[in-house]
N, CA and C atoms as a LAMMPS dump frame, in Angstrom:
ITEM: TIMESTEP
0
ITEM: NUMBER OF ATOMS
303
ITEM: BOX BOUNDS ff ff ff
-5.0000000000000000e+02 5.0000000000000000e+02
-5.0000000000000000e+02 5.0000000000000000e+02
-5.0000000000000000e+02 5.0000000000000000e+02
ITEM: ATOMS id mol type element x y z
1 1 1 N 1.094 -15.595 1.033
2 1 2 C 0.013 -14.731 0.591
3 1 3 C 0.363 -13.28 0.94
4 2 1 N 0.06 -12.389 0.033
5 2 2 C 0.393 -10.979 0.207
6 2 3 C -0.569 -10.294 1.18
7 3 1 N -0.078 -9.247 1.806
8 3 2 C -0.905 -8.439 2.704
9 3 3 C -1.633 -7.33 1.941
10 4 1 N -1.475 -7.309 0.619
11 4 2 C -2.041 -6.247 -0.214
12 4 3 C -3.126 -6.816 -1.121
13 5 1 N -4.285 -6.155 -1.134
14 5 2 C -5.364 -6.506 -2.06
15 5 3 C -5.579 -5.326 -2.997
16 6 1 N -5.634 -5.61 -4.302
17 6 2 C -5.713 -4.542 -5.308
18 6 3 C -6.902 -4.779 -6.241
19 7 1 N -7.593 -3.694 -6.57
20 7 2 C -8.57 -3.686 -7.656
21 7 3 C -8.183 -2.543 -8.574
22 8 1 N -8.048 -2.823 -9.859
23 8 2 C -7.674 -1.797 -10.834
24 8 3 C -8.572 -1.941 -12.056
25 9 1 N -9.301 -0.879 -12.387
26 9 2 C -10.249 -0.917 -13.493
27 9 3 C -10.059 0.302 -14.392
28 10 1 N -9.958 0.05 -15.7
29 10 2 C -9.757 1.119 -16.666
30 10 3 C -11.095 1.621 -17.204
31 11 1 N -11.219 2.949 -17.281
32 11 2 C -12.384 3.602 -17.883
33 11 3 C -11.897 4.81 -18.661
34 12 1 N -12.119 4.8 -19.958
35 12 2 C -11.779 5.934 -20.827
36 12 3 C -10.314 6.372 -20.678
37 13 1 N -9.411 5.402 -20.615
38 13 2 C -7.987 5.709 -20.548
39 13 3 C -7.448 6.014 -19.16
40 14 1 N -8.327 6.016 -18.159
41 14 2 C -7.888 6.274 -16.782
42 14 3 C -8.13 5.02 -15.941
43 15 1 N -7.121 4.631 -15.184
44 15 2 C -7.209 3.45 -14.338
45 15 3 C -7.493 3.884 -12.907
46 16 1 N -8.614 3.412 -12.368
47 16 2 C -8.948 3.66 -10.961
48 16 3 C -8.427 2.491 -10.14
49 17 1 N -7.628 2.803 -9.131
50 17 2 C -7.01 1.782 -8.293
51 17 3 C -7.526 1.921 -6.869
52 18 1 N -7.903 0.781 -6.297
53 18 2 C -8.279 0.71 -4.888
54 18 3 C -7.41 -0.372 -4.266
55 19 1 N -6.836 -0.048 -3.128
56 19 2 C -5.85 -0.945 -2.527
57 19 3 C -6.026 -0.981 -1.01
58 20 1 N -6.025 -2.182 -0.455
59 20 2 C -6.097 -2.367 0.989
60 20 3 C -4.833 -3.098 1.432
61 21 1 N -4.127 -2.513 2.405
62 21 2 C -2.882 -3.1 2.912
63 21 3 C -3.071 -3.519 4.359
64 22 1 N -2.865 -4.781 4.635
65 22 2 C -3.009 -5.301 5.995
66 22 3 C -1.71 -5.029 6.756
67 23 1 N -1.785 -4.158 7.767
68 23 2 C -0.596 -3.811 8.558
69 23 3 C -1.057 -3.177 9.872
70 24 1 N -0.363 -3.479 10.97
71 24 2 C -0.761 -2.967 12.29
72 24 3 C -0.559 -1.469 12.455
73 25 1 N 0.433 -0.888 11.785
74 25 2 C 0.678 0.557 11.827
75 25 3 C 0.774 1.087 13.268
76 26 1 N 1.642 0.496 14.047
77 26 2 C 1.846 0.92 15.441
78 26 3 C 2.71 2.173 15.516
79 27 1 N 2.288 3.149 16.302
80 27 2 C 2.986 4.435 16.416
81 27 3 C 4.152 4.414 17.401
82 28 1 N 4.153 3.452 18.302
83 28 2 C 5.16 3.433 19.361
84 28 3 C 4.686 4.155 20.608
85 29 1 N 3.471 4.695 20.579
86 29 2 C 2.932 5.436 21.717
87 29 3 C 1.955 4.611 22.559
88 30 1 N 1.401 3.564 21.974
89 30 2 C 0.431 2.738 22.72
90 30 3 C 1.151 1.764 23.647
91 31 1 N 0.416 1.307 24.655
92 31 2 C 0.956 0.315 25.584
93 31 3 C 0.093 -0.941 25.529
94 32 1 N 0.733 -2.094 25.822
95 32 2 C -0.031 -3.335 25.879
96 32 3 C -0.706 -3.464 27.251
97 33 1 N -1.364 -4.588 27.501
98 33 2 C -2.11 -4.77 28.751
99 33 3 C -1.232 -4.714 29.988
100 34 1 N 0.039 -5.061 29.842
101 34 2 C 0.949 -5.036 30.996
102 34 3 C 1.576 -3.657 31.21
103 35 1 N 1.292 -2.694 30.317
104 35 2 C 1.827 -1.348 30.464
105 35 3 C 3.123 -1.107 29.708
106 36 1 N 3.589 -2.137 28.996
107 36 2 C 4.817 -2.014 28.223
108 36 3 C 4.498 -1.387 26.86
109 37 1 N 5.354 -0.438 26.419
110 37 2 C 5.139 0.22 25.128
111 37 3 C 5.23 -0.783 23.983
112 38 1 N 4.3 -0.65 23.035
113 38 2 C 4.339 -1.447 21.808
114 38 3 C 5.288 -0.72 20.851
115 39 1 N 6.306 -1.415 20.325
116 39 2 C 7.29 -0.739 19.474
117 39 3 C 6.695 -0.21 18.163
118 40 1 N 7.327 0.843 17.63
119 40 2 C 6.909 1.4 16.348
120 40 3 C 6.971 0.328 15.265
121 41 1 N 5.964 0.305 14.411
122 41 2 C 5.934 -0.61 13.279
123 41 3 C 4.909 -0.074 12.296
124 42 1 N 5.377 0.643 11.269
125 42 2 C 4.466 1.287 10.331
126 42 3 C 5.062 1.329 8.93
127 43 1 N 4.177 1.372 7.94
128 43 2 C 4.582 1.466 6.541
129 43 3 C 5.143 2.864 6.29
130 44 1 N 6.307 2.914 5.655
131 44 2 C 6.934 4.199 5.343
132 44 3 C 6.698 4.616 3.894
133 45 1 N 6.914 3.698 2.969
134 45 2 C 6.85 4.035 1.546
135 45 3 C 5.937 3.073 0.799
136 46 1 N 5.138 3.62 -0.108
137 46 2 C 4.273 2.83 -0.978
138 46 3 C 4.559 3.258 -2.41
139 47 1 N 4.723 2.277 -3.309
140 47 2 C 5.008 2.557 -4.708
141 47 3 C 4.11 1.695 -5.59
142 48 1 N 3.6 2.297 -6.662
143 48 2 C 2.814 1.564 -7.656
144 48 3 C 3.522 1.685 -9
145 49 1 N 3.69 0.551 -9.667
146 49 2 C 4.331 0.518 -10.981
147 49 3 C 3.422 -0.183 -11.964
148 50 1 N 3.326 0.392 -13.156
149 50 2 C 2.57 -0.245 -14.233
150 50 3 C 3.526 -0.454 -15.391
151 51 1 N 3.696 -1.708 -15.779
152 51 2 C 4.622 -2.076 -16.856
153 51 3 C 6.023 -1.511 -16.623
154 52 1 N 6.491 -1.562 -15.377
155 52 2 C 7.842 -1.129 -15.041
156 52 3 C 8.019 0.358 -14.822
157 53 1 N 6.955 1.141 -14.971
158 53 2 C 7.033 2.596 -14.797
159 53 3 C 6.302 2.993 -13.517
160 54 1 N 6.93 3.823 -12.665
161 54 2 C 6.287 4.281 -11.435
162 54 3 C 5.145 5.231 -11.799
163 55 1 N 3.923 4.885 -11.366
164 55 2 C 2.748 5.707 -11.652
165 55 3 C 2.221 6.401 -10.401
166 56 1 N 2.703 5.967 -9.226
167 56 2 C 2.259 6.57 -7.964
168 56 3 C 3.256 6.185 -6.878
169 57 1 N 3.582 7.149 -6.015
170 57 2 C 4.389 6.829 -4.833
171 57 3 C 4.014 7.798 -3.728
172 58 1 N 4.134 7.34 -2.503
173 58 2 C 3.824 8.206 -1.368
174 58 3 C 4.602 7.728 -0.142
175 59 1 N 4.702 8.621 0.824
176 59 2 C 5.361 8.323 2.1
177 59 3 C 4.307 8.407 3.192
178 60 1 N 4.208 7.347 3.984
179 60 2 C 3.303 7.322 5.125
180 60 3 C 4.076 7.719 6.375
181 61 1 N 3.331 8.036 7.433
182 61 2 C 3.946 8.249 8.741
183 61 3 C 3.063 7.589 9.797
184 62 1 N 3.327 7.86 11.038
185 62 2 C 2.614 7.175 12.118
186 62 3 C 1.156 7.594 12.255
187 63 1 N 0.728 8.621 11.548
188 63 2 C -0.662 9.072 11.675
189 63 3 C -1.635 8.268 10.811
190 64 1 N -1.132 7.361 9.991
191 64 2 C -1.988 6.527 9.142
192 64 3 C -2.545 5.369 9.975
193 65 1 N -3.834 5.091 9.794
194 65 2 C -4.501 4.081 10.619
195 65 3 C -4.105 2.653 10.249
196 66 1 N -4.461 1.735 11.103
197 66 2 C -4.245 0.306 10.897
198 66 3 C -4.927 -0.119 9.601
199 67 1 N -4.314 -1.055 8.877
200 67 2 C -4.836 -1.584 7.615
201 67 3 C -5.211 -0.463 6.642
202 68 1 N -4.22 0.312 6.193
203 68 2 C -4.504 1.475 5.343
204 68 3 C -5.193 1.121 4.025
205 69 1 N -6.099 2.006 3.623
206 69 2 C -6.796 1.928 2.343
207 69 3 C -6.274 3.073 1.492
208 70 1 N -5.977 2.78 0.238
209 70 2 C -5.408 3.774 -0.653
210 70 3 C -6.153 3.728 -1.979
211 71 1 N -6.521 4.877 -2.511
212 71 2 C -7.174 4.964 -3.816
213 71 3 C -6.496 6.058 -4.624
214 72 1 N -6.251 5.784 -5.902
215 72 2 C -5.643 6.766 -6.79
216 72 3 C -5.984 6.391 -8.232
217 73 1 N -5.659 7.271 -9.16
218 73 2 C -5.914 7.028 -10.578
219 73 3 C -4.687 7.432 -11.39
220 74 1 N -4.529 6.786 -12.543
221 74 2 C -3.449 7.14 -13.463
222 74 3 C -3.869 6.765 -14.878
223 75 1 N -3.161 7.295 -15.87
224 75 2 C -3.444 6.965 -17.266
225 75 3 C -2.877 5.595 -17.587
226 76 1 N -3.721 4.713 -18.108
227 76 2 C -3.283 3.368 -18.44
228 76 3 C -4.319 2.665 -19.274
229 77 1 N -4.072 1.364 -19.526
230 77 2 C -5.021 0.631 -20.343
231 77 3 C -5.262 -0.778 -19.803
232 78 1 N -6.382 -1.324 -20.214
233 78 2 C -6.794 -2.669 -19.823
234 78 3 C -5.74 -3.682 -20.25
235 79 1 N -5.462 -4.647 -19.373
236 79 2 C -4.494 -5.692 -19.676
237 79 3 C -3.089 -5.406 -19.179
238 80 1 N -2.773 -4.14 -18.884
239 80 2 C -1.451 -3.812 -18.341
240 80 3 C -1.311 -4.404 -16.94
241 81 1 N -0.077 -4.601 -16.508
242 81 2 C 0.167 -5.084 -15.152
243 81 3 C 0.299 -3.909 -14.199
244 82 1 N -0.063 -4.132 -12.951
245 82 2 C 0.073 -3.135 -11.896
246 82 3 C 0.644 -3.827 -10.671
247 83 1 N 1.739 -3.301 -10.151
248 83 2 C 2.373 -3.839 -8.954
249 83 3 C 2.4 -2.762 -7.884
250 84 1 N 1.918 -3.102 -6.702
251 84 2 C 1.977 -2.186 -5.56
252 84 3 C 2.868 -2.816 -4.509
253 85 1 N 3.792 -2.023 -3.979
254 85 2 C 4.704 -2.532 -2.958
255 85 3 C 4.855 -1.516 -1.834
256 86 1 N 5.174 -2.035 -0.65
257 86 2 C 5.431 -1.157 0.492
258 86 3 C 6.663 -1.625 1.235
259 87 1 N 7.246 -0.68 2.002
260 87 2 C 8.373 -0.964 2.891
261 87 3 C 8.064 -0.295 4.213
262 88 1 N 8.289 -1.013 5.329
263 88 2 C 8.01 -0.404 6.633
264 88 3 C 9.293 -0.023 7.361
265 89 1 N 9.136 0.565 8.533
266 89 2 C 10.281 1.088 9.281
267 89 3 C 11.192 0.005 9.849
268 90 1 N 10.773 -1.253 9.798
269 90 2 C 11.637 -2.341 10.256
270 90 3 C 12.42 -2.968 9.103
271 91 1 N 12.146 -2.49 7.88
272 91 2 C 12.806 -3.04 6.699
273 91 3 C 11.998 -4.114 5.999
274 92 1 N 10.864 -4.51 6.573
275 92 2 C 10.004 -5.512 5.942
276 92 3 C 9.367 -4.92 4.689
277 93 1 N 9.122 -5.784 3.7
278 93 2 C 8.503 -5.349 2.456
279 93 3 C 7.417 -6.333 2.039
280 94 1 N 6.542 -5.878 1.172
281 94 2 C 5.549 -6.752 0.561
282 94 3 C 5.137 -6.13 -0.762
283 95 1 N 4.65 -6.961 -1.667
284 95 2 C 4.154 -6.462 -2.935
285 95 3 C 3.092 -7.409 -3.471
286 96 1 N 2.264 -6.874 -4.359
287 96 2 C 1.231 -7.666 -5.017
288 96 3 C 1.083 -7.131 -6.432
289 97 1 N 0.71 -8.039 -7.346
290 97 2 C 0.552 -7.667 -8.739
291 97 3 C -0.817 -8.095 -9.24
292 98 1 N -1.383 -7.295 -10.143
293 98 2 C -2.663 -7.617 -10.757
294 98 3 C -2.649 -7.122 -12.197
295 99 1 N -3.598 -7.594 -12.976
296 99 2 C -3.818 -7.094 -14.33
297 99 3 C -4.958 -6.091 -14.277
298 100 1 N -4.81 -5.022 -15.037
299 100 2 C -5.852 -3.995 -15.072
300 100 3 C -7.018 -4.529 -15.888
301 101 1 N -8.218 -4.41 -15.335
302 101 2 C -9.441 -4.883 -16.012
303 101 3 C -10.061 -3.788 -16.809
């Protein structure tokens, strides 16, 4: 199961996208209960593609909170596919796909 939940709805040629990504987003500055530093672990890059074309991309850093929420809009139409993917600083990746409503 993906860590990404997507809602994409078209209105008058514009697609509104709401996306929730489940991720701890650790900065490397916090300590656990024993006082040991929790290692850095955060999403670096997020990309959205519709029908194979990049419609949105951004770079995150350690200042983004746990379980980031992302909202954006682009020109598109109902029935098109939308894929959102991320890559974190450890090399882990995830992606999810939906149809635009």
